[in-house]
C-alpha positions, 0 to 999 in steps of 0.5 A: 500500500502506498501511504502517500496516496490521497486515499491513504492520507484521507484514511488516516484522517478518518481514523483520527477523527473517528477515534477522537469522537470515540466511535467504533467502525461499526458505529460510524457505519451506522451513523454515516450509512444507516446500516452496520453492513457498511462497516467494511467500507470504513475499514477499507478507507482507514487501511488505505485500500482505495487510492483515490476515493471520490466524494460520491462514495465518501461524503456520508463519512466526511459529513458524519465526522465533521471533516472540513473541505480544507482538510480534504484538500490538504490530503489531496495536495500532499498526495503523490497520486493524481486523480483522473481529470476526465473522471473528476470533471464528470463527477463535477458536471454529472453529480445528480446522475452519479448520485442516482447511479450510486443509489441504484448500485447500493440497492442492487449490491448491498454487500458491495465494498467501497472499492466496488462502488468506486470502480462502478461509479468511475466506469459510469463517469467515464461512460458519461464523459465519452457520451458527452464528448460524442454528442458534443462532437456531432457536427451540423450546420442546422441551427435547430439540430445544434440547439437540440444537441446542447439541450441533450447535453444539459439533460445528460448532466442531470441524468434525465435520459428520457429527455436526452432520448427525446431531444436526440429523436427530435434532432434525428427527425430534423436530420431525416429531411435530407436523404443523401448518404452523408446525411443518412450517416449523421442520422445513424450516428444520432441513433447510435448516440441514443443507443449509447444513452440507453446503454449508460442508463442500463436500458439494454433492450432499448439500446439494442433497438437503437443500434439496430435502427442505426444500421438499418438506416443504410439498408436502402442506400448501401448494404456494405455500410449497413453490414459494417455498422452492425459489425462495428456496433457489435464489436463495441458492445462486446468490448464494453460488455467485458467491463460491465456488471450486467452481461451485454453479449446478447446485444452483440449477438443479436446485432450480428444475427440481424446482419445475417438476415440481410446478407446473401450467402450465395451472392456474397459468401465472404460477407456471410462467412465473416458475420458467422465468424464474428459470432463464433468469436463472441460466443466462444469468449462468452462461454468462457465466462459463463456458469457450467450450466450455460457453457455447453449450449453457448459453445455449441452455438459458437461451433455451429457459427464457426462451421458455417463461416468455414463453409461460406468462406471456402467459396470466397477468395478471402483465404486469410478470413478462411484460415481465421474461421478454421482456427476459430472452429478448431478452438471451439472443438478443443474447448468442447474436448475440455468441457465434455471430456469427449476424446472423439472430438479431439481428432476433429480439432486436429484435422481442422488445424491441419486444414489451416496449415494447408490454406496458409501454405497454399497462400 
């Protein structure tokens, strides 16, 4: 533990104040949080386990002990570690939003530690900052859209997701007046931003609908752009989902399934096989993080998609993609051997990897 972090110095101050008032950690937890169940958080702070705690997580303790702003600032000045400026700005701007999220987190996770609460709020603060940045970066020469965009940013700071969505919807409707592909791209971006807002608020079904709608904007104009949008949104959701408390892989899976419905296996085997390949990757990684009861069915789906990818890409000129899909199939079969202890599948996996060598050698 670094004794010169802000968290360690503040922990020492809290310990001294608590002792001066003659309170036990349990009593302080009851006075600050209204429950003895938060005693663990007092212990975490006093032992310096949380390097850079934010005000949203420690305000009740500071208020209960009568710690002044000057004393907190003194700890910050002495500390060697520097808090993330982007996260700090989000805490300052979106206080009302983060208060609501902290309350929701505590309600859903009553036994969570201060570190877990802090990590959750930091992640949400970063998501807020990123969403604000993306909304702010949306450029338009239309004054009405600019006004709606600024109003959406203001609503986001207050955590008013209903207004954020409504304002972005209005901006989207204004944008719909133009039907050029460039304008369609901006319409799609607005829909993605609405999806981002729903993702941040935890409304995952509506997030999926927004992302799906964004990709479908391109369908009448450019199938390639539509497919690329489905795949990129699925990738982002998957990567973000790996850091989320609530599973979001299903959104990525459904987005790629929507792409499959609109991809012709005969006319474009490369695109069709590519979507199956991406589905196999997502589902294989998903099964590795699931409980035993769900692993087998998820892995089977991953294997089936990998097989479809190999079949489709065998009909294309995309040799690198074919080899990649074969590797994915081989990995899925290898995982099946490990999961089910099925020795008969082992030779199938070896055979697939032998085929990979042939494809690579030939190209």
